[in-house]
PATOR-960530 format. One record per atom (N, C-alpha, C, CB): residue number from 1; residue in one letter; atom name; x, z, y. Coordinates in nm, 4 decimals. Glycine has a CB too. Example, Ala and Ser with C-alpha at 12.3 -4.5 7.8 and 13.67 -1.06 7.14 Angstrom:
BEGIN
NODE     k   r    a         px         pz         py
NODE     1   a    N     1.3190     0.7800    -0.5690
NODE     1   a   CA     1.2300     0.7800    -0.4500
NODE     1   a    C     1.3200     0.7800    -0.3300
NODE     1   a   CB     1.1308     0.9046    -0.4473
NODE     2   s    N     1.2850     0.7080    -0.2250
NODE     2   s   CA     1.3670     0.7140    -0.1060
NODE     2   s    C     1.2900     0.7870     0.0030
NODE     2   s   CB     1.4084     0.5725    -0.0598
This chain:
BEGIN
NODE     k   r    a         px         pz         py
NODE     1   m    N    12.6476    14.8794     9.0598
NODE     1   m   CA    12.5805    14.7620     9.1108
NODE     1   m    C    12.4581    14.7281     9.0254
NODE     1   m   CB    12.6771    14.6438     9.1155
NODE     2   e    N    12.4683    14.7506     8.8953
NODE     2   e   CA    12.3554    14.7223     8.8071
NODE     2   e    C    12.2377    14.8139     8.8360
NODE     2   e   CB    12.3972    14.7361     8.6616
NODE     3   l    N    12.2661    14.9379     8.8740
NODE     3   l   CA    12.1583    15.0305     8.9087
NODE     3   l    C    12.0801    14.9796     9.0297
NODE     3   l   CB    12.2150    15.1708     8.9371
NODE     4   l    N    12.1482    14.9172     9.1237
NODE     4   l   CA    12.0798    14.8583     9.2384
NODE     4   l    C    11.9878    14.7452     9.1936
NODE     4   l   CB    12.1817    14.8069     9.3412
NODE     5   f    N    12.0370    14.6607     9.1032
NODE     5   f   CA    11.9552    14.5500     9.0537
NODE     5   f    C    11.8336    14.6001     8.9757
NODE     5   f   CB    12.0393    14.4580     8.9655
NODE     6   i    N    11.8525    14.7035     8.8955
NODE     6   i   CA    11.7413    14.7541     8.8164
NODE     6   i    C    11.6407    14.8255     8.9058
NODE     6   i   CB    11.7918    14.8484     8.7064
NODE     7   a    N    11.6861    14.8920     9.0109
NODE     7   a   CA    11.5941    14.9542     9.1061
NODE     7   a    C    11.5125    14.8478     9.1791
NODE     7   a   CB    11.6714    15.0409     9.2074
NODE     8   l    N    11.5769    14.7394     9.2155
NODE     8   l   CA    11.5052    14.6292     9.2786
NODE     8   l    C    11.4046    14.5673     9.1823
NODE     8   l   CB    11.6035    14.5229     9.3276
NODE     9   g    N    11.4421    14.5535     9.0569
NODE     9   g   CA    11.3492    14.5031     8.9552
NODE     9   g    C    11.2302    14.5952     8.9372
NODE     9   g   CB    11.4207    14.4856     8.8224
NODE    10   g    N    11.2530    14.7256     8.9409
NODE    10   g   CA    11.1435    14.8217     8.9320
NODE    10   g    C    11.0487    14.8115     9.0499
NODE    10   g   CB    11.1980    14.9619     8.9227
NODE    11   a    N    11.1048    14.7913     9.1689
NODE    11   a   CA    11.0206    14.7753     9.2876
NODE    11   a    C    10.9366    14.6483     9.2776
NODE    11   a   CB    11.1070    14.7719     9.4149
NODE    12   v    N    10.9964    14.5411     9.2296
NODE    12   v   CA    10.9232    14.4144     9.2146
NODE    12   v    C    10.8116    14.4289     9.1113
NODE    12   v   CB    11.0195    14.3003     9.1734
NODE    13   l    N    10.8396    14.4958     9.0001
NODE    13   l   CA    10.7349    14.5183     8.9000
NODE    13   l    C    10.6238    14.6080     8.9548
NODE    13   l   CB    10.7949    14.5807     8.7734
NODE    14   g    N    10.6595    14.7065     9.0366
NODE    14   g   CA    10.5588    14.7905     9.0994
NODE    14   g    C    10.4721    14.7123     9.1973
NODE    14   g   CB    10.6250    14.9061     9.1704
NODE    15   i    N    10.5336    14.6237     9.2733
NODE    15   i   CA    10.4576    14.5377     9.3647
NODE    15   i    C    10.3649    14.4462     9.2862
NODE    15   i   CB    10.5526    14.4542     9.4532
NODE    16   a    N    10.4154    14.3898     9.1775
NODE    16   a   CA    10.3327    14.3018     9.0941
NODE    16   a    C    10.2137    14.3779     9.0368
NODE    16   a   CB    10.4165    14.2410     8.9800
NODE    17   a    N    10.2358    14.5009     8.9912
NODE    17   a   CA    10.1248    14.5809     8.9371
NODE    17   a    C    10.0232    14.6125     9.0459
NODE    17   a   CB    10.1775    14.7117     8.8745
NODE    18   r    N    10.0718    14.6440     9.1647
NODE    18   r   CA     9.9797    14.6775     9.2744
NODE    18   r    C     9.8892    14.5611     9.3090
NODE    18   r   CB    10.0575    14.7202     9.3981
NODE    19   y    N     9.9437    14.4416     9.3166
NODE    19   y   CA     9.8638    14.3279     9.3611
NODE    19   y    C     9.7956    14.2525     9.2472
NODE    19   y   CB     9.9502    14.2333     9.4379
NODE    20   a    N     9.8328    14.2782     9.1238
NODE    20   a   CA     9.7681    14.2105     9.0107
NODE    20   a    C     9.6464    14.2868     8.9594
NODE    20   a   CB     9.8677    14.1916     8.8973
NODE    21   l    N     9.6427    14.4171     8.9841
NODE    21   l   CA     9.5351    14.5002     8.9314
NODE    21   l    C     9.4313    14.5285     9.0398
NODE    21   l   CB     9.5913    14.6320     8.8753
NODE    22   p    N     9.3056    14.5480     9.0006
NODE    22   p   CA     9.2022    14.5767     9.1000
NODE    22   p    C     9.2135    14.7187     9.1553
NODE    22   p   CB     9.0643    14.5560     9.0390
NODE    23   g    N     9.1540    14.7395     9.2718
NODE    23   g   CA     9.1462    14.8726     9.3301
NODE    23   g    C     9.2630    14.9109     9.4178
NODE    23   g   CB     9.1337    14.9711     9.2234
NODE    24   r    N     9.3369    14.8146     9.4674
NODE    24   r   CA     9.4554    14.8479     9.5458
NODE    24   r    C     9.4229    14.9118     9.6804
NODE    24   r   CB     9.5372    14.7244     9.5680
NODE    25   m    N     9.2963    14.9064     9.7200
NODE    25   m   CA     9.2583    14.9678     9.8472
NODE    25   m    C     9.2400    15.1194     9.8351
NODE    25   m   CB     9.1299    14.9046     9.8989
NODE    26   t    N     9.2541    15.1739     9.7159
NODE    26   t   CA     9.2318    15.3164     9.6968
NODE    26   t    C     9.3592    15.4003     9.7082
NODE    26   t   CB     9.1691    15.3393     9.5631
NODE    27   h    N     9.4748    15.3358     9.7206
NODE    27   h   CA     9.5996    15.4111     9.7335
NODE    27   h    C     9.6953    15.3366     9.8252
NODE    27   h   CB     9.6645    15.4346     9.5952
NODE    28   g    N     9.8021    15.4012     9.8625
NODE    28   g   CA     9.8968    15.3466     9.9585
NODE    28   g    C     9.9727    15.2253     9.9073
NODE    28   g   CB     9.9939    15.4520     9.9978
NODE    29   a    N    10.0224    15.1474    10.0000
NODE    29   a   CA    10.0896    15.0226     9.9662
NODE    29   a    C    10.2255    15.0429     9.9002
NODE    29   a   CB    10.1063    14.9398    10.0894
NODE    30   v    N    10.2878    15.1559     9.9230
NODE    30   v   CA    10.4239    15.1775     9.8741
NODE    30   v    C    10.4280    15.2669     9.7499
NODE    30   v   CB    10.5088    15.2387     9.9838
NODE    31   l    N    10.3166    15.3285     9.7150
NODE    31   l   CA    10.3176    15.4281     9.6076
NODE    31   l    C    10.3544    15.3693     9.4719
NODE    31   l   CB    10.1826    15.4943     9.5984
NODE    32   v    N    10.2879    15.2642     9.4293
NODE    32   v   CA    10.3164    15.2065     9.2968
NODE    32   v    C    10.4560    15.1422     9.2926
NODE    32   v   CB    10.2089    15.1015     9.2601
NODE    33   p    N    10.4996    15.0674     9.3953
NODE    33   p   CA    10.6381    15.0196     9.3931
NODE    33   p    C    10.7416    15.1323     9.3899
NODE    33   p   CB    10.6631    14.9327     9.5132
NODE    34   a    N    10.7126    15.2433     9.4575
NODE    34   a   CA    10.8051    15.3575     9.4526
NODE    34   a    C    10.8097    15.4185     9.3133
NODE    34   a   CB    10.7642    15.4644     9.5549
NODE    35   i    N    10.6954    15.4259     9.2474
NODE    35   i   CA    10.6927    15.4751     9.1095
NODE    35   i    C    10.7727    15.3816     9.0195
NODE    35   i   CB    10.5469    15.4878     9.0582
NODE    36   g    N    10.7554    15.2521     9.0369
NODE    36   g   CA    10.8323    15.1547     8.9579
NODE    36   g    C    10.9815    15.1694     8.9791
NODE    36   g   CB    10.7899    15.0132     8.9928
NODE    37   t    N    11.0222    15.1879     9.1028
NODE    37   t   CA    11.1643    15.2053     9.1333
NODE    37   t    C    11.2194    15.3326     9.0700
NODE    37   t   CB    11.1863    15.2086     9.2847
NODE    38   a    N    11.1463    15.4412     9.0816
NODE    38   a   CA    11.1918    15.5687     9.0253
NODE    38   a    C    11.1996    15.5639     8.8734
NODE    38   a   CB    11.0991    15.6815     9.0684
NODE    39   v    N    11.0986    15.5043     8.8103
NODE    39   v   CA    11.0987    15.4959     8.6635
NODE    39   v    C    11.2139    15.4081     8.6156
NODE    39   v   CB    10.9638    15.4402     8.6115
NODE    40   a    N    11.2318    15.2940     8.6790
NODE    40   a   CA    11.3396    15.2033     8.6376
NODE    40   a    C    11.4760    15.2695     8.6506
NODE    40   a   CB    11.3361    15.0749     8.7206
NODE    41   s    N    11.4989    15.3363     8.7611
NODE    41   s   CA    11.6279    15.4031     8.7820
NODE    41   s    C    11.6493    15.5154     8.6817
NODE    41   s   CB    11.6369    15.4583     8.9241
NODE    42   t    N    11.5453    15.5936     8.6567
NODE    42   t   CA    11.5577    15.7054     8.5630
NODE    42   t    C    11.5820    15.6574     8.4206
NODE    42   t   CB    11.4325    15.7919     8.5675
NODE    43   v    N    11.5067    15.5572     8.3785
NODE    43   v   CA    11.5243    15.5045     8.2423
NODE    43   v    C    11.6630    15.4423     8.2273
NODE    43   v   CB    11.4147    15.3997     8.2092
NODE    44   w    N    11.7073    15.3693     8.3273
NODE    44   w   CA    11.8399    15.3059     8.3216
NODE    44   w    C    11.9500    15.4106     8.3060
NODE    44   w   CB    11.8649    15.2216     8.4485
NODE    45   v    N    11.9450    15.5143     8.3879
NODE    45   v   CA    12.0471    15.6186     8.3806
NODE    45   v    C    12.0409    15.6905     8.2464
NODE    45   v   CB    12.0299    15.7192     8.4956
NODE    46   a    N    11.9205    15.7189     8.1973
NODE    46   a   CA    11.9074    15.7855     8.0672
NODE    46   a    C    11.9646    15.6997     7.9553
NODE    46   a   CB    11.7605    15.8178     8.0381
NODE    47   l    N    11.9375    15.5709     7.9601
NODE    47   l   CA    11.9895    15.4830     7.8550
NODE    47   l    C    12.1412    15.4665     7.8628
NODE    47   l   CB    11.9230    15.3467     7.8639
NODE    48   t    N    12.1962    15.4672     7.9820
NODE    48   t   CA    12.3424    15.4600     7.9915
NODE    48   t    C    12.4055    15.5895     7.9420
NODE    48   t   CB    12.3861    15.4315     8.1365
NODE    49   w    N    12.3399    15.7037     7.9682
NODE    49   w   CA    12.3907    15.8309     7.9165
NODE    49   w    C    12.3825    15.8361     7.7646
NODE    49   w   CB    12.3129    15.9476     7.9768
NODE    50   l    N    12.2838    15.7649     7.7076
NODE    50   l   CA    12.2719    15.7603     7.5620
NODE    50   l    C    12.3706    15.6632     7.4982
NODE    50   l   CB    12.1310    15.7220     7.5231
NODE    51   g    N    12.4426    15.5891     7.5808
NODE    51   g   CA    12.5489    15.5043     7.5295
NODE    51   g    C    12.5192    15.3556     7.5238
NODE    51   g   CB    12.5836    15.5490     7.3965
NODE    52   l    N    12.4054    15.3115     7.5715
NODE    52   l   CA    12.3786    15.1679     7.5728
NODE    52   l    C    12.4661    15.1021     7.6795
NODE    52   l   CB    12.2273    15.1393     7.5993
NODE    53   p    N    12.5374    14.9958     7.6417
NODE    53   p   CA    12.6224    14.9291     7.7406
NODE    53   p    C    12.5386    14.8496     7.8408
NODE    53   p   CB    12.7229    14.8364     7.6707
NODE    54   w    N    12.5793    14.8521     7.9657
NODE    54   w   CA    12.5031    14.7864     8.0715
NODE    54   w    C    12.5101    14.6348     8.0640
NODE    54   w   CB    12.5523    14.8321     8.2057
NODE    55   n    N    12.6061    14.5803     7.9911
NODE    55   n   CA    12.6224    14.4347     7.9871
NODE    55   n    C    12.5557    14.3707     7.8652
NODE    55   n   CB    12.7698    14.3998     7.9882
NODE    56   e    N    12.4711    14.4438     7.7942
NODE    56   e   CA    12.3932    14.3862     7.6853
NODE    56   e    C    12.2467    14.3776     7.7279
NODE    56   e   CB    12.4084    14.4704     7.5551
NODE    57   g    N    12.1718    14.2936     7.6626
NODE    57   g   CA    12.0349    14.2678     7.7033
NODE    57   g    C    11.9366    14.3786     7.6747
NODE    57   g   CB    11.9883    14.1472     7.6386
NODE    58   w    N    11.9632    14.4606     7.5726
NODE    58   w   CA    11.8650    14.5613     7.5332
NODE    58   w    C    11.8333    14.6609     7.6435
NODE    58   w   CB    11.9140    14.6350     7.4127
NODE    59   i    N    11.9340    14.7059     7.7130
NODE    59   i   CA    11.9108    14.8051     7.8179
NODE    59   i    C    11.8232    14.7472     7.9285
NODE    59   i   CB    12.0443    14.8542     7.8762
NODE    60   w    N    11.8407    14.6194     7.9579
NODE    60   w   CA    11.7601    14.5547     8.0611
NODE    60   w    C    11.6154    14.5397     8.0152
NODE    60   w   CB    11.8189    14.4176     8.0969
NODE    61   w    N    11.5954    14.4914     7.8921
NODE    61   w   CA    11.4594    14.4701     7.8413
NODE    61   w    C    11.3835    14.6008     7.8259
NODE    61   w   CB    11.4639    14.3976     7.7078
NODE    62   v    N    11.4493    14.7017     7.7733
NODE    62   v   CA    11.3830    14.8314     7.7546
NODE    62   v    C    11.3469    14.8919     7.8902
NODE    62   v   CB    11.4740    14.9286     7.6746
NODE    63   t    N    11.4404    14.8901     7.9823
NODE    63   t   CA    11.4152    14.9487     8.1141
NODE    63   t    C    11.3021    14.8772     8.1868
NODE    63   t   CB    11.5419    14.9445     8.1988
NODE    64   l    N    11.3060    14.7460     8.1896
NODE    64   l   CA    11.2015    14.6719     8.2604
NODE    64   l    C    11.0671    14.6800     8.1885
NODE    64   l   CB    11.2426    14.5262     8.2766
NODE    65   g    N    11.0682    14.6867     8.0559
NODE    65   g   CA    10.9434    14.7022     7.9803
NODE    65   g    C    10.8776    14.8364     8.0059
NODE    65   g   CB    10.9696    14.6859     7.8320
NODE    66   v    N    10.9556    14.9434     8.0017
NODE    66   v   CA    10.9022    15.0768     8.0292
NODE    66   v    C    10.8532    15.0846     8.1735
NODE    66   v   CB    11.0092    15.1856     8.0025
NODE    67   t    N    10.9261    15.0224     8.2639
NODE    67   t   CA    10.8857    15.0227     8.4045
NODE    67   t    C    10.7544    14.9495     8.4247
NODE    67   t   CB    10.9937    14.9595     8.4908
NODE    68   a    N    10.7380    14.8355     8.3608
NODE    68   a   CA    10.6122    14.7609     8.3733
NODE    68   a    C    10.4956    14.8423     8.3195
NODE    68   a   CB    10.6213    14.6268     8.2992
NODE    69   l    N    10.5130    14.9036     8.2047
NODE    69   l   CA    10.4062    14.9867     8.1476
NODE    69   l    C    10.3741    15.1068     8.2367
NODE    69   l   CB    10.4459    15.0350     8.0078
NODE    70   a    N    10.4763    15.1717     8.2886
NODE    70   a   CA    10.4543    15.2884     8.3742
NODE    70   a    C    10.3866    15.2488     8.5052
NODE    70   a   CB    10.5874    15.3591     8.4030
NODE    71   s    N    10.4238    15.1352     8.5613
NODE    71   s   CA    10.3623    15.0905     8.6866
NODE    71   s    C    10.2146    15.0582     8.6670
NODE    71   s   CB    10.4359    14.9678     8.7416
NODE    72   v    N    10.1826    14.9901     8.5585
NODE    72   v   CA    10.0421    14.9573     8.5299
NODE    72   v    C     9.9630    15.0847     8.5028
NODE    72   v   CB    10.0314    14.8609     8.4089
NODE    73   a    N    10.0181    15.1748     8.4227
NODE    73   a   CA     9.9487    15.3001     8.3914
NODE    73   a    C     9.9277    15.3841     8.5167
NODE    73   a   CB    10.0274    15.3803     8.2872
NODE    74   a    N    10.0281    15.3922     8.6019
NODE    74   a   CA    10.0150    15.4698     8.7246
NODE    74   a    C     9.9097    15.4098     8.8162
NODE    74   a   CB    10.1487    15.4781     8.7969
NODE    75   d    N     9.9092    15.2789     8.8299
NODE    75   d   CA     9.8108    15.2138     8.9160
NODE    75   d    C     9.6693    15.2368     8.8650
NODE    75   d   CB     9.8391    15.0641     8.9256
NODE    76   l    N     9.6486    15.2184     8.7360
NODE    76   l   CA     9.5156    15.2391     8.6788
NODE    76   l    C     9.4703    15.3844     8.6922
NODE    76   l   CB     9.5147    15.1978     8.5320
NODE    77   a    N     9.5611    15.4780     8.6700
NODE    77   a   CA     9.5265    15.6192     8.6826
NODE    77   a    C     9.4950    15.6559     8.8274
NODE    77   a   CB     9.6405    15.7064     8.6300
NODE    78   l    N     9.5721    15.6033     8.9205
NODE    78   l   CA     9.5460    15.6310     9.0615
NODE    78   l    C     9.4102    15.5782     9.1048
NODE    78   l   CB     9.6549    15.5703     9.1482
NODE    79   v    N     9.3785    15.4565     9.0633
NODE    79   v   CA     9.2497    15.3974     9.1004
NODE    79   v    C     9.1352    15.4792     9.0410
NODE    79   v   CB     9.2413    15.2503     9.0527
NODE    80   r    N     9.1472    15.5166     8.9138
NODE    80   r   CA     9.0410    15.5920     8.8471
NODE    80   r    C     9.0199    15.7278     8.9124
NODE    80   r   CB     9.0735    15.6099     8.6991
NODE    81   t    N     9.1265    15.8026     8.9363
NODE    81   t   CA     9.1118    15.9364     8.9936
NODE    81   t    C     9.0680    15.9319     9.1393
NODE    81   t   CB     9.2422    16.0126     8.9820
NODE    82   r    N     9.1181    15.8362     9.2136
NODE    82   r   CA     9.0790    15.8272     9.3547
NODE    82   r    C     8.9326    15.7861     9.3683
NODE    82   r   CB     9.1689    15.7270     9.4291
NODE    83   t    N     8.8875    15.6921     9.2866
NODE    83   t   CA     8.7477    15.6500     9.2902
NODE    83   t    C     8.6560    15.7662     9.2521
NODE    83   t   CB     8.7248    15.5304     9.1958
NODE    84   a    N     8.6922    15.8402     9.1487
NODE    84   a   CA     8.6118    15.9556     9.1075
NODE    84   a    C     8.6103    16.0629     9.2170
NODE    84   a   CB     8.6663    16.0148     8.9757
NODE    85   g    N     8.7232    16.0862     9.2793
NODE    85   g   CA     8.7291    16.1835     9.3875
NODE    85   g    C     8.6471    16.1422     9.5080
NODE    85   g   CB     8.8713    16.2052     9.4288
NODE    86   d    N     8.6514    16.0140     9.5421
NODE    86   d   CA     8.5712    15.9645     9.6544
NODE    86   d    C     8.4219    15.9768     9.6253
NODE    86   d   CB     8.6067    15.8185     9.6851
NODE    87   e    N     8.3810    15.9462     9.5024
NODE    87   e   CA     8.2399    15.9591     9.4662
NODE    87   e    C     8.1952    16.1047     9.4689
NODE    87   e   CB     8.2147    15.8994     9.3278
NODE    88   l    N     8.2788    16.1936     9.4203
NODE    88   l   CA     8.2458    16.3362     9.4245
NODE    88   l    C     8.2315    16.3850     9.5684
NODE    88   l   CB     8.3532    16.4181     9.3516
NODE    89   m    N     8.3219    16.3431     9.6543
NODE    89   m   CA     8.3137    16.3833     9.7947
NODE    89   m    C     8.1883    16.3282     9.8606
NODE    89   m   CB     8.4374    16.3363     9.8708
NODE    90   l    N     8.1512    16.2048     9.8308
NODE    90   l   CA     8.0293    16.1471     9.8871
NODE    90   l    C     7.9061    16.2255     9.8419
NODE    90   l   CB     8.0161    15.9993     9.8465
NODE    91   h    N     7.8993    16.2573     9.7134
NODE    91   h   CA     7.7855    16.3347     9.6627
NODE    91   h    C     7.7822    16.4750     9.7229
NODE    91   h   CB     7.7913    16.3437     9.5099
NODE    92   t    N     7.8976    16.5351     9.7424
NODE    92   t   CA     7.9044    16.6674     9.8040
NODE    92   t    C     7.8554    16.6621     9.9482
NODE    92   t   CB     8.0478    16.7222     9.7985
NODE    93   l    N     7.8995    16.5622    10.0211
NODE    93   l   CA     7.8571    16.5498    10.1601
NODE    93   l    C     7.7071    16.5222    10.1716
NODE    93   l   CB     7.9355    16.4390    10.2288
NODE    94   l    N     7.6554    16.4381    10.0851
NODE    94   l   CA     7.5129    16.4064    10.0901
NODE    94   l    C     7.4263    16.5234    10.0445
NODE    94   l   CB     7.4838    16.2848    10.0045
NODE    95   r    N     7.4763    16.6025     9.9518
NODE    95   r   CA     7.4021    16.7183     9.9025
NODE    95   r    C     7.3979    16.8296    10.0064
NODE    95   r   CB     7.4642    16.7701     9.7731
NODE    96   d    N     7.5073    16.8501    10.0784
NODE    96   d   CA     7.5160    16.9615    10.1745
NODE    96   d    C     7.4454    16.9333    10.3050
NODE    96   d   CB     7.6596    16.9938    10.2029
NODE    97   g    N     7.4053    16.8156    10.3279
NODE    97   g   CA     7.3356    16.7872    10.4534
NODE    97   g    C     7.3616    16.6447    10.4975
NODE    97   g   CB     7.3789    16.8850    10.5629
NODE    98   h    N     7.3097    16.6148    10.6091
NODE    98   h   CA     7.3243    16.4804    10.6640
NODE    98   h    C     7.4709    16.4566    10.6981
NODE    98   h   CB     7.2342    16.4609    10.7895
NODE    99   p    N     7.5284    16.3413    10.6594
NODE    99   p   CA     7.6717    16.3176    10.6817
NODE    99   p    C     7.7113    16.3118    10.8286
NODE    99   p   CB     7.7121    16.1898    10.6158
NODE   100   t    N     7.6165    16.2923    10.9184
NODE   100   t   CA     7.6527    16.2882    11.0600
NODE   100   t    C     7.6521    16.4251    11.1232
NODE   100   t   CB     7.5591    16.1981    11.1352
NODE   101   g    N     7.6068    16.5251    11.0501
NODE   101   g   CA     7.6063    16.6614    11.1001
NODE   101   g    C     7.4849    16.6953    11.1847
NODE   101   g   CB     7.7290    16.6854    11.1791
NODE   102   a    N     7.3876    16.6048    11.1931
NODE   102   a   CA     7.2697    16.6284    11.2773
NODE   102   a    C     7.1646    16.7106    11.2056
NODE   102   a   CB     7.2094    16.4965    11.3218
């Protein structure tokens, strides 16, 4: 049951990162929340395998902290790479000829 709660927390942190940071129009609406969910679930399972008890606060704080950092980093990286790719494509299209094909 705790894994469900932590996955939901990861999704919420991913949504918060998507809408708090600029450039959200450069990637899909579900991508950053999905990354947050996956990171939160993976970190939670890894920490439980390492022996951290699920009923203490440390596992929750570490998992949600890593998830917040990963969501922000993923969003910033996606915006940067997508913007650079779009600019490169625009320059390529303008260099090769008229963009309308005429």
